[in-house]
C-alpha positions as CSV (number, residue, x, y, z in Angstrom):
1,M,15.3,24.2,-2.7
2,L,15.1,20.5,-3.4
3,R,11.4,20.5,-2.8
4,G,10.9,23.3,-5.2
5,R,12.9,21.5,-7.9
6,N,10.9,18.3,-7.3
7,W,7.6,20.3,-7.7
8,L,8.8,21.8,-11.0
9,L,9.4,18.3,-12.3
10,S,6.0,17.1,-11.0
11,W,2.8,16.3,-13.0
12,E,1.0,19.1,-11.2
13,A,3.6,21.6,-12.6
14,L,2.9,20.3,-16.1
15,L,-0.8,20.8,-15.6
16,V,-0.2,24.4,-14.5
17,V,1.7,25.0,-17.8
18,I,-1.1,23.3,-19.8
19,L,-3.8,25.3,-18.0
20,A,-1.9,28.6,-18.7
21,L,-1.7,27.7,-22.5
22,V,-5.4,26.8,-22.6
23,V,-6.3,30.1,-21.0
24,L,-4.1,32.1,-23.4
25,V,-5.7,30.4,-26.4
26,N,-9.2,31.0,-25.0
27,V,-8.4,34.7,-24.5
28,Q,-7.5,34.9,-28.2
29,L,-10.7,33.1,-29.2
30,S,-13.1,35.4,-27.5
31,P,-12.9,38.8,-25.7
32,F,-15.7,37.5,-23.4
33,Y,-13.7,34.6,-22.1
34,L,-12.4,36.5,-19.0
35,S,-15.8,38.0,-18.1
36,G,-17.1,37.0,-14.7
37,E,-20.2,35.5,-16.2
38,N,-18.3,33.2,-18.5
39,L,-15.8,32.1,-15.8
40,I,-18.7,31.1,-13.6
41,N,-20.3,29.3,-16.5
42,V,-17.1,27.3,-17.0
43,F,-17.9,25.6,-13.7
44,Q,-21.7,25.9,-13.7
45,L,-22.3,23.9,-16.9
46,S,-20.3,20.9,-15.6
47,I,-20.5,21.3,-11.9
48,E,-22.2,17.9,-11.4
49,K,-19.3,16.1,-13.1
50,V,-16.6,17.8,-11.0
51,I,-18.6,17.0,-7.8
52,V,-18.5,13.3,-8.6
53,A,-14.8,13.5,-9.7
54,I,-13.9,14.2,-6.1
55,I,-15.1,10.9,-4.8
56,M,-13.9,9.1,-7.9
57,T,-10.4,10.3,-7.0
58,L,-10.4,8.3,-3.8
59,I,-11.9,5.2,-5.5
60,I,-9.3,5.1,-8.2
61,I,-6.4,5.8,-5.7
62,N,-7.9,2.8,-3.7
63,G,-7.3,0.6,-6.8
64,E,-10.9,0.5,-7.9
65,I,-13.2,2.2,-10.4
66,D,-16.9,3.1,-10.5
67,L,-18.4,3.2,-14.0
68,S,-21.9,3.4,-12.7
69,V,-21.8,7.0,-11.3
70,A,-23.5,8.6,-14.3
71,S,-26.3,6.0,-14.3
72,I,-26.8,6.5,-10.5
73,M,-27.1,10.3,-11.3
74,G,-29.7,9.5,-14.0
75,F,-31.7,7.1,-11.8
76,S,-31.7,9.4,-8.8
77,A,-33.0,12.3,-10.9
78,S,-35.5,10.1,-12.6
79,L,-36.7,8.7,-9.2
80,F,-37.2,12.2,-7.8
81,A,-39.1,13.2,-10.9
82,W,-41.3,10.1,-10.8
83,L,-42.1,10.5,-7.1
84,F,-42.9,14.2,-7.6
85,E,-45.2,13.2,-10.5
86,Q,-46.9,10.7,-8.2
87,G,-47.7,13.4,-5.7
88,T,-44.9,12.8,-3.2
89,S,-43.6,15.8,-1.2
90,P,-40.5,17.2,-3.0
91,E,-38.5,17.1,0.3
92,V,-39.4,13.5,0.8
93,A,-38.6,12.7,-2.8
94,V,-35.1,14.2,-2.4
95,L,-34.4,12.0,0.7
96,I,-35.6,8.9,-1.1
97,A,-33.4,9.6,-4.1
98,L,-30.4,10.1,-1.9
99,A,-31.2,6.9,-0.1
100,A,-31.4,5.1,-3.4
101,G,-27.9,6.3,-4.3
102,A,-26.6,5.0,-1.0
103,L,-28.3,1.7,-1.7
104,F,-26.8,1.3,-5.1
105,G,-23.4,2.3,-3.8
106,A,-23.7,-0.3,-1.0
107,F,-24.9,-2.9,-3.6
108,N,-21.7,-2.2,-5.6
109,G,-19.6,-2.3,-2.5
110,V,-20.9,-5.7,-1.3
111,W,-20.0,-7.4,-4.6
112,I,-16.6,-5.7,-4.8
113,A,-15.4,-5.6,-1.2
114,Y,-17.0,-8.9,0.2
115,A,-17.6,-11.1,-2.9
116,G,-14.2,-10.1,-4.4
117,L,-15.5,-9.3,-7.9
118,P,-13.7,-6.8,-10.1
119,S,-15.1,-3.3,-9.7
120,L,-14.8,-2.9,-13.5
121,A,-17.3,-5.7,-14.1
122,V,-19.6,-4.8,-11.2
123,T,-20.0,-1.1,-12.0
124,L,-20.2,-1.8,-15.7
125,A,-23.3,-4.0,-14.9
126,G,-24.5,-1.1,-12.7
127,L,-24.0,1.4,-15.6
128,V,-26.4,-0.7,-17.7
129,G,-28.8,-1.8,-14.9
130,Y,-29.3,1.5,-13.2
131,R,-29.9,3.3,-16.5
132,G,-32.4,0.6,-17.4
133,A,-34.2,1.2,-14.1
134,A,-34.4,4.9,-14.9
135,R,-36.0,4.1,-18.3
136,V,-38.6,1.9,-16.6
137,L,-39.6,4.8,-14.3
138,L,-39.9,7.5,-16.9
139,E,-39.9,5.6,-20.2
140,D,-39.7,8.3,-22.9
141,R,-41.4,11.0,-20.9
142,S,-40.0,14.3,-19.7
143,V,-41.0,15.4,-16.2
144,G,-40.7,19.0,-15.0
145,G,-42.7,21.6,-13.1
146,F,-40.6,21.2,-9.9
147,P,-41.0,23.7,-7.0
148,A,-39.2,27.0,-7.3
149,W,-37.0,26.3,-4.3
150,F,-35.7,23.1,-6.0
151,N,-35.0,24.7,-9.3
152,A,-33.2,27.5,-7.5
153,L,-30.6,25.0,-6.3
154,G,-29.3,24.6,-9.9
155,Q,-29.3,28.3,-10.8
156,P,-26.8,31.1,-10.0
157,N,-27.4,33.6,-7.2
158,F,-27.6,30.9,-4.5
159,I,-24.8,32.7,-2.7
160,G,-23.8,35.8,-4.5
161,S,-23.4,34.8,-8.1
162,L,-22.6,31.2,-7.3
163,S,-25.0,28.3,-7.6
164,A,-25.6,25.7,-4.8
165,G,-23.6,23.2,-6.9
166,I,-20.5,25.3,-7.0
167,V,-20.7,26.0,-3.2
168,I,-21.1,22.2,-2.6
169,F,-18.2,21.4,-4.8
170,F,-15.8,23.7,-3.0
171,V,-16.9,22.4,0.4
172,L,-16.5,18.8,-0.6
173,F,-13.2,19.5,-2.3
174,V,-11.8,20.9,1.0
175,I,-13.3,18.1,3.1
176,F,-12.0,15.3,0.9
177,T,-8.5,17.0,0.5
178,V,-8.2,16.9,4.3
179,V,-9.6,13.3,4.5
180,L,-7.3,12.0,1.7
181,H,-4.0,13.7,2.7
182,F,-4.3,14.4,6.4
183,S,-6.3,11.5,8.0
184,G,-5.9,7.9,8.9
185,F,-8.7,6.9,6.5
186,G,-6.8,8.6,3.7
187,R,-3.6,6.7,4.5
188,Y,-5.6,3.5,4.3
189,V,-6.9,4.5,0.9
190,F,-3.4,4.9,-0.4
191,I,-2.1,1.7,1.4
192,I,-4.8,-0.5,-0.1
193,G,-4.3,1.0,-3.5
194,N,-0.6,0.2,-3.4
195,N,-1.0,-3.4,-2.1
196,R,-4.3,-4.8,-1.0
197,D,-2.8,-8.0,0.5
198,A,-0.1,-6.2,2.4
199,A,-2.7,-3.8,3.8
200,R,-4.8,-6.7,5.0
201,F,-1.9,-8.4,6.7
202,A,-1.0,-5.1,8.3
203,G,-4.5,-5.0,10.0
204,V,-6.2,-2.5,7.7
205,R,-9.9,-3.3,7.4
206,V,-9.8,-3.4,3.6
207,R,-13.4,-4.4,3.1
208,R,-14.8,-1.7,5.3
209,V,-12.7,1.1,3.6
210,K,-13.9,-0.1,0.1
211,M,-17.5,-0.3,1.3
212,I,-17.4,3.2,2.7
213,L,-16.0,4.6,-0.5
214,F,-18.7,3.0,-2.7
215,I,-21.5,4.1,-0.5
216,L,-20.1,7.7,-0.6
217,S,-19.8,7.4,-4.4
218,G,-23.5,6.4,-4.6
219,V,-24.6,9.2,-2.3
220,I,-22.5,11.9,-4.0
221,A,-23.6,10.7,-7.5
222,S,-27.2,10.9,-6.4
223,L,-26.7,14.4,-5.0
224,A,-25.1,15.4,-8.3
225,G,-28.1,14.0,-10.2
226,L,-30.5,16.0,-8.2
227,L,-28.5,19.2,-8.8
228,L,-28.5,18.4,-12.5
229,A,-32.3,18.0,-12.4
230,A,-32.6,21.4,-10.6
231,R,-30.3,23.1,-13.2
232,L,-32.2,21.6,-16.2
233,G,-35.7,22.0,-14.7
234,T,-36.8,18.8,-16.4
235,V,-35.7,15.2,-16.2
236,R,-35.6,12.4,-18.8
237,A,-34.3,8.9,-18.3
238,N,-31.1,9.6,-20.3
239,V,-30.0,12.5,-18.1
240,A,-26.3,12.5,-17.3
241,E,-25.7,9.8,-20.0
242,G,-22.0,9.6,-20.9
243,F,-20.8,11.7,-17.9
244,E,-18.5,9.0,-16.7
245,L,-16.1,9.7,-19.6
246,D,-15.4,13.3,-18.4
247,I,-15.3,12.3,-14.8
248,I,-12.7,9.6,-15.2
249,T,-10.7,11.8,-17.5
250,M,-10.5,14.6,-15.0
251,V,-9.2,12.2,-12.3
252,L,-6.7,10.4,-14.5
253,L,-5.4,13.6,-16.1
254,G,-4.8,14.9,-12.6
255,G,-2.0,12.3,-12.1
256,V,-4.0,9.6,-10.3
257,S,-2.7,6.2,-11.4
258,I,-5.3,3.9,-12.9
259,F,-3.5,1.1,-11.0
260,G,-4.1,2.8,-7.6
261,G,-1.9,4.1,-4.8
262,I,-0.8,7.4,-6.5
263,G,-2.5,10.7,-6.8
264,T,-3.3,14.1,-5.2
265,M,-6.4,16.2,-4.9
266,A,-4.4,19.2,-6.0
267,G,-3.6,17.5,-9.3
268,V,-7.3,16.6,-9.8
269,G,-8.3,20.2,-9.1
270,L,-5.9,21.4,-11.8
271,S,-7.1,18.8,-14.2
272,I,-10.7,19.9,-13.6
273,L,-9.7,23.4,-14.5
274,V,-7.9,22.2,-17.7
275,V,-10.8,20.1,-18.9
276,L,-13.5,22.7,-18.2
277,N,-11.5,25.5,-19.8
278,L,-10.7,23.3,-22.8
279,R,-14.3,22.5,-23.3
280,N,-15.2,26.2,-22.8
281,G,-12.7,27.2,-25.4
282,M,-13.9,24.7,-27.9
283,S,-17.5,26.0,-27.3
284,L,-16.3,29.6,-28.0
285,A,-14.7,28.3,-31.2
286,N,-18.0,26.7,-32.2
287,Y,-16.8,23.1,-32.1
288,S,-19.6,20.6,-31.9
289,G,-20.2,18.5,-28.8
290,N,-19.0,15.4,-30.7
291,I,-15.6,17.0,-31.4
292,Q,-15.4,18.0,-27.7
293,T,-16.1,14.4,-26.6
294,S,-13.5,13.1,-29.0
295,V,-10.9,15.5,-27.6
296,V,-11.8,14.3,-24.1
297,G,-11.4,10.7,-25.2
298,V,-7.9,11.5,-26.5
299,L,-7.1,13.2,-23.2
300,L,-8.3,10.0,-21.4
301,I,-5.8,7.9,-23.4
302,L,-3.0,10.3,-22.8
303,S,-3.8,10.7,-19.1
304,V,-3.2,6.9,-18.7
305,L,-0.2,6.6,-21.1
306,V,1.9,9.7,-20.4
307,P,2.1,9.4,-16.5
308,N,3.1,5.7,-16.8
309,L,5.8,6.4,-19.4
310,T,7.1,9.3,-17.2
311,R,7.2,7.1,-14.1
312,D,9.0,4.3,-16.0
313,A,11.6,6.8,-17.4
314,R,12.1,8.2,-13.9
315,H,12.5,4.7,-12.5
316,V,15.1,3.8,-15.1
317,W,17.0,7.1,-14.5
318,Q,17.0,6.5,-10.7
319,Q,18.3,2.9,-11.1
320,R,21.1,4.2,-13.4
321,R,22.0,6.9,-10.9
322,H,22.2,4.3,-8.1
323,R,24.4,2.0,-10.2
324,L,26.8,4.9,-10.9
325,Q,26.9,5.8,-7.2
326,D,27.6,2.2,-6.3
327,R,30.4,2.0,-8.8
328,G,31.9,5.1,-7.4
329,K,31.8,3.7,-3.8
330,E,33.4,0.5,-5.0
331,A,36.2,2.4,-6.7
332,A,36.8,4.4,-3.6
333,L,37.0,1.3,-1.4
334,R,39.1,-0.8,-3.9
335,P,42.8,-1.2,-2.8
336,P,45.4,0.3,-5.1
337,S,46.9,-1.9,-7.7
338,E,50.6,-2.9,-7.8
339,T,51.3,-0.4,-10.6
340,E,49.8,2.4,-8.6
341,T,51.8,1.3,-5.5
342,A,55.1,1.2,-7.5
343,S,54.5,4.7,-8.9
344,Q,54.0,6.0,-5.4
């Protein structure tokens, strides 16, 4: 009973309510909203973002952030396109692009985990630098004409009516849920996010954990970039530009603390549904992309502000409750006064 009450007061429960309201509004906006094709499109049109949001969840819980993910997506897609244009086998080009993502992730990890630089500064430099590298490769050209098997990865009907990206997302979501909440590595992620120094004194290999997370971030961002190239069928150097805004919003709106140490994959999953359905509803209402981006920006601010205010209020309430309990115990243990003794 207590667990049920705690869940009703949780951030995840609030996200369920918000999601229900968004769905109800979308149903009123369009009779086609609940069609199977539209519900699949809700995921399909942003599947690359939600794939990267999975690993971003672990990085932020670990007390770090990766602003370079969208630029790694763009560089990997551009590198694949450039190699294909130069006559490289598409299969080899895919492997090289994934390796480049791992290399960029490792580069970020070395500066953050071993040099001790702030992840905000390192990955912000990566955001600019990796995007610049993509522009060097393709300049202002658009490259397409990829093999049919590659383009098929980004289209529906890969398995039933689902694309390869949607299948990969669900597989990764299950894997990382198990890793984060039911493995020793996941416990290390939380411990380091709560207190890095205490984790180090407790024998946790902090540097190794951070290095693994950033390498995984680079590989998954690279994979998402390739899936985006397959879905679009052509690649330009600015592909995936600005995706980091939606990715970080999905994670923070899911209840993950920007300061680290707090968060659940369930909350991020609900947040993904909220953001994607909200964007879908605005599209059905013919709101422009700029308005949609502005709304996501407001959500990003609220996702940082509201959870912290809620936690502060809960902390104050708990402290007040403990003080009242302590006063009650003191009153019960206090000896009766002379007046009370005389009256007896």
